[in-house]
C-alpha positions in Angstrom: -5.6 -59.9 21.9 -7.8 -58.2 19.3 -9.7 -61.5 19.0 -6.6 -63.1 17.5 -7.6 -61.5 14.2 -4.0 -60.8 13.1 -2.6 -64.3 13.4 -1.6 -65.6 10.0 -3.0 -62.5 8.2 -0.8 -60.7 5.7 -0.7 -57.1 6.9 0.9 -54.3 4.8 2.2 -51.3 6.8 3.1 -48.2 4.8 5.6 -46.1 6.6 6.8 -49.1 8.5 10.4 -47.6 8.7 9.1 -44.6 10.6 8.7 -44.2 14.3 5.1 -45.3 14.7 5.3 -47.7 11.8 8.2 -49.5 13.4 6.4 -49.9 16.7 3.3 -51.1 14.8 5.2 -53.6 12.7 6.9 -55.0 15.8 3.6 -55.4 17.6 1.9 -57.0 14.6 4.8 -59.6 14.4 4.3 -60.4 18.0 0.6 -61.0 17.3 1.6 -63.6 14.6 0.9 -61.6 11.5 2.8 -61.8 8.3 4.0 -58.2 8.1 5.2 -56.6 4.8 6.3 -53.0 4.8 6.5 -50.2 2.2 8.3 -47.0 3.2 11.0 -44.5 2.7 13.7 -44.3 5.4 13.6 -41.4 7.8 16.4 -38.8 7.4 17.5 -39.0 11.0 20.7 -39.7 13.0 19.3 -43.0 14.2 16.2 -45.0 13.1 14.1 -47.3 15.1 13.8 -49.4 12.0 17.5 -50.1 12.2 17.6 -50.4 16.0 15.0 -53.2 15.9 16.6 -54.7 12.8 13.2 -54.8 11.2 14.6 -55.6 7.7 15.4 -59.1 9.0 12.4 -59.4 11.3 9.6 -58.6 8.8 8.4 -61.0 6.1 9.3 -58.5 3.4 9.9 -54.8 3.0 10.7 -52.3 0.3 12.2 -48.9 0.6 10.2 -46.9 -1.9 7.9 -43.9 -2.3 4.1 -44.3 -2.1 3.9 -41.9 -5.0 5.5 -44.4 -7.3 2.5 -46.3 -8.6 4.4 -49.0 -10.4 6.3 -50.1 -7.4 3.3 -49.7 -5.1 1.0 -51.8 -7.3 3.7 -54.4 -7.8 4.2 -54.7 -4.0 0.4 -55.2 -3.5 0.4 -57.8 -6.3 3.3 -59.6 -4.8 1.9 -60.0 -1.3 -1.9 -59.9 -1.7 -2.5 -58.3 1.8 -5.5 -58.9 3.9 -5.2 -55.6 5.7 -3.5 -52.3 5.3 -2.3 -49.8 7.9 -1.4 -46.6 6.0 1.1 -44.5 8.0 3.4 -43.3 5.2 3.4 -39.5 5.3 5.4 -36.3 5.6 4.7 -36.1 9.3 6.4 -32.9 10.5 4.4 -29.6 10.9 7.4 -27.3 10.6 8.9 -29.1 7.6 5.6 -28.5 5.7 6.4 -24.8 5.6 9.5 -25.4 3.6 8.2 -28.4 1.6 4.5 -27.7 1.0 4.3 -29.4 -2.4 6.0 -32.6 -1.2 3.8 -32.6 1.9 0.6 -32.4 -0.2 1.8 -34.9 -2.8 2.7 -37.4 -0.2 -0.2 -37.0 2.3 -3.0 -36.5 -0.2 -2.1 -37.9 -3.6 0.1 -40.6 -2.0 -2.8 -41.7 0.2 -5.1 -41.9 -2.9 -2.6 -44.1 -4.7 -2.5 -46.5 -1.7 -6.3 -46.6 -1.6 -6.4 -47.3 -5.3 -3.8 -50.1 -5.0 -5.9 -51.6 -2.2 -9.1 -51.4 -4.1 -7.7 -53.1 -7.2 -5.8 -55.8 -5.2 -8.8 -58.0 -4.8 -7.6 -59.2 -1.3 -7.7 -56.2 1.1 -10.6 -56.4 3.5 -9.7 -53.7 6.1 -7.8 -50.4 5.7 -6.8 -48.0 8.5 -5.7 -44.6 7.3 -3.7 -42.9 10.0 -4.1 -39.1 10.1 -3.7 -36.7 13.1 -5.6 -34.7 15.7 -4.4 -31.6 13.7 -6.8 -32.4 10.9 -9.5 -30.4 12.7 -10.1 -26.7 12.2 -8.4 -25.7 15.4 -10.1 -22.7 17.1 -8.1 -23.4 20.3 -11.3 -24.1 22.3 -11.2 -25.8 25.7 -13.6 -28.5 24.6 -12.2 -31.5 22.8 -12.9 -31.9 19.1 -15.4 -34.6 18.2 -15.2 -36.7 15.0 -17.9 -34.9 13.2 -16.4 -31.4 13.5 -15.0 -29.5 10.5 -11.7 -30.5 9.0 -9.1 -27.7 8.5 -5.6 -27.0 9.5 -3.5 -23.8 9.8 -0.3 -25.1 8.4 0.3 -27.2 5.3 0.9 -30.5 7.2 -2.3 -30.1 9.2 -4.4 -29.1 6.2 -3.0 -32.0 4.2 -4.2 -34.4 6.8 -7.6 -32.7 6.9 -7.7 -33.3 3.1 -6.7 -37.0 3.7 -9.7 -37.3 6.0 -12.0 -35.7 3.4 -10.5 -37.9 0.8 -11.2 -41.0 2.9 -14.8 -40.0 3.4 -15.5 -39.4 -0.3 -13.5 -42.5 -1.3 -15.6 -44.5 1.0 -18.9 -43.2 -0.4 -17.7 -43.4 -4.0 -16.1 -46.9 -4.1 -16.7 -48.8 -0.8 -20.4 -49.2 -0.4 -21.3 -51.4 2.5 -17.6 -52.0 3.3 -16.9 -53.7 0.0 -14.4 -54.5 -1.4 -12.9 -53.3 1.9 -13.8 -51.3 5.0 -12.0 -48.0 5.4 -11.6 -46.3 8.8 -9.4 -43.4 9.9 -7.4 -42.9 13.2 -6.7 -39.4 14.5 -4.2 -39.4 17.3 -2.7 -36.6 19.4 1.0 -35.9 20.1 2.7 -39.3 20.3 5.8 -40.0 22.3 7.9 -43.1 22.8 11.3 -44.5 22.4 12.9 -44.6 19.0 11.8 -41.2 17.7 14.7 -39.0 16.4 12.7 -36.7 14.2 13.6 -33.0 14.1 11.4 -30.4 15.8 9.8 -32.9 18.2 9.9 -32.0 21.9 11.2 -35.2 23.6 13.7 -36.2 20.7 15.0 -32.6 20.9 15.4 -33.0 24.7 17.2 -36.3 24.4 19.6 -35.1 21.7 20.6 -32.1 23.8 20.9 -34.0 27.1 22.9 -36.8 25.5 25.5 -34.2 24.4 25.4 -32.4 27.8 23.7 -29.4 26.2 20.7 -27.2 27.3 17.5 -27.7 25.4 15.6 -24.5 24.4 11.9 -24.7 24.0 9.9 -22.4 21.8 6.4 -22.5 23.2 6.6 -23.4 26.9 3.0 -22.9 27.8 1.4 -24.7 24.9 -0.5 -27.9 25.8 -0.8 -31.1 23.8 -2.6 -34.4 24.2 0.6 -36.3 25.0 0.3 -40.1 24.8 2.6 -43.1 24.6 3.0 -44.5 21.1 1.4 -47.8 22.1 -1.9 -46.0 23.0 -2.9 -45.0 19.4 -1.4 -48.2 18.0 -3.8 -50.2 20.2 -6.6 -48.0 18.8 -5.5 -48.6 15.2 -5.2 -52.4 15.8 -8.6 -52.5 17.5 -10.1 -50.5 14.6 -8.5 -52.8 12.1 -9.9 -55.8 13.9 -13.4 -54.3 13.9 -13.2 -53.3 10.2 -12.1 -56.8 9.3 -14.9 -58.5 11.4 -17.8 -56.1 10.9 -17.0 -54.1 7.8 -19.0 -50.9 7.2 -20.2 -50.6 10.8 -16.8 -49.2 11.9 -15.8 -47.5 8.6 -15.6 -44.1 10.2 -13.1 -41.7 11.9 -12.0 -42.2 15.5 -10.0 -40.0 17.9 -7.3 -41.6 20.1 -5.8 -39.6 22.8 -5.6 -39.0 26.6 -8.4 -38.2 28.9 -9.9 -34.7 28.6 -8.1 -32.0 30.6 -5.1 -34.3 31.1 -2.9 -32.3 28.7 0.5 -31.2 30.0 2.4 -28.0 29.1 5.5 -28.3 26.9 7.7 -26.9 29.7 6.4 -29.5 32.1 7.1 -32.3 29.7 10.7 -31.0 29.1 11.3 -30.7 32.9 10.0 -34.3 33.5 12.3 -35.7 30.8 15.2 -33.8 32.3 14.4 -35.2 35.8 14.2 -38.8 34.6 17.3 -38.4 32.5 19.1 -37.1 35.5 21.2 -34.1 34.4 19.2 -32.3 31.7 18.8 -28.5 31.5 15.8 -26.7 30.1 15.5 -23.1 29.1 13.0 -21.0 27.2 14.2 -20.1 23.7 13.0 -17.6 21.1 10.3 -18.4 18.6 11.2 -18.4 14.9 7.8 -17.0 14.0 6.2 -20.1 12.5 2.7 -20.7 13.7 2.1 -23.4 16.3 -1.1 -24.2 18.1 -1.3 -23.3 21.8 -4.2 -25.5 22.7 -5.6 -28.7 21.1 -7.7 -31.4 22.8 -9.6 -34.4 21.4 -12.9 -35.9 22.6 -12.3 -39.7 22.8 -15.8 -40.8 24.0 -16.6 -42.4 20.6 -13.5 -44.7 20.6 -14.2 -45.6 24.2 -17.9 -46.4 23.5 -17.6 -48.1 20.2 -14.2 -49.7 20.3 -13.5 -50.1 24.0 -10.3 -48.1 23.6 -9.3 -46.0 26.6 -6.0 -44.5 27.8 -3.7 -47.0 29.7 -0.9 -44.7 30.8 -1.0 -41.2 32.3 1.2 -38.5 30.6 3.7 -38.8 33.4 4.0 -42.6 32.9 4.3 -42.1 29.2 7.1 -39.6 29.6 9.0 -41.8 32.1 8.7 -44.9 29.9 9.8 -43.0 26.9 12.8 -41.5 28.6 13.8 -44.9 30.1 13.8 -46.3 26.5 16.3 -43.7 25.4 18.5 -44.2 28.5 18.6 -47.9 27.8 19.5 -47.2 24.2 22.4 -44.8 24.9 23.6 -47.0 27.8 24.1 -49.7 25.2 23.7 -52.5 27.9 20.5 -54.2 26.7 19.1 -55.7 23.5 16.7 -53.0 22.3 14.4 -55.4 20.4 13.9 -57.4 23.7 13.5 -54.1 25.6 10.8 -52.8 23.2 8.9 -56.1 23.2 9.0 -55.9 27.0 7.5 -52.4 26.9 4.7 -53.8 24.6 4.1 -56.7 27.1 4.0 -54.3 30.1 1.5 -52.0 28.2 -0.8 -55.0 27.4 -0.7 -56.1 31.1 -1.6 -52.6 32.2 -4.5 -52.6 29.7 -5.6 -56.0 31.0 -5.6 -54.7 34.6 -8.0 -52.0 33.4 -10.2 -54.7 31.6 -9.9 -53.1 28.2 -11.6 -55.5 25.8 -9.0 -55.4 23.1 -6.4 -56.8 25.6 -8.4 -59.7 27.0 
């Protein structure tokens, strides 16, 4: 997979203790990479980082803030990474209303500090900055947003990620001519679901928390649609982008959307009902809104990633919801080793990609 580019490479993952970062770190280890992680710990009841015992699985990790330049630079100097996947962020839209300064400090200034550490490392050749589909100025149009459309964001989280995209573009033009000393690309993914996410104010984690306690889940915005995708979908995109940045440098030093096929979005109420059905005894009702703005419609155009990277969706939204819910059922049943179970889900995802002849998987 990925032209075997990650085998024996030192790969630094910021945010490795988070939901997506933990899955990415596990996948990289299975590809033979030397994985080192730099992250704060999520403030949640459970952590995928702990469930997978990543502290003992990775080659090294540190629990630290990317805003701490001394620790960040020391970690780069200690490990001399070949590649960086930057996922560390304040990732919750609703939290950004109560923590706007921390959101901007982490998502913008923190990103700049990681870029600077990479530039002065002398070893980094490829850098993938993970942002979000919410970086676009969302006018709630039916057409999917393309990579060259204006950045924006209604809330502080979304706008901070739009700023991170603008920062990446200007940083590339200011310091990374012709992909030297490293090539910088950005990945913009839609609403990601998968086992091991316990963050607050996310639909499926909120459903699982309620169902596990025998409680009803109340959803705020039932008719809103989102580009739901299993966590392994954008991770495959990030890994493919990292591969291409390492091999071909400036050619792929751009932004890429990773999401489901157009017009395959599913309403929030439908997702919750599917989770309840797979879980077996979940109850869903419509609750009241707390007045904070949430987008009703958001779609991505993924033609560029399909054409230039060969990255296309593997699972339907329905498959992604079932696989996600099955992971949580396995976890709470406490009958299987969740590291083995998660590796099996990666293996099954790769086999499904191979069946579709996706180039990254062959």
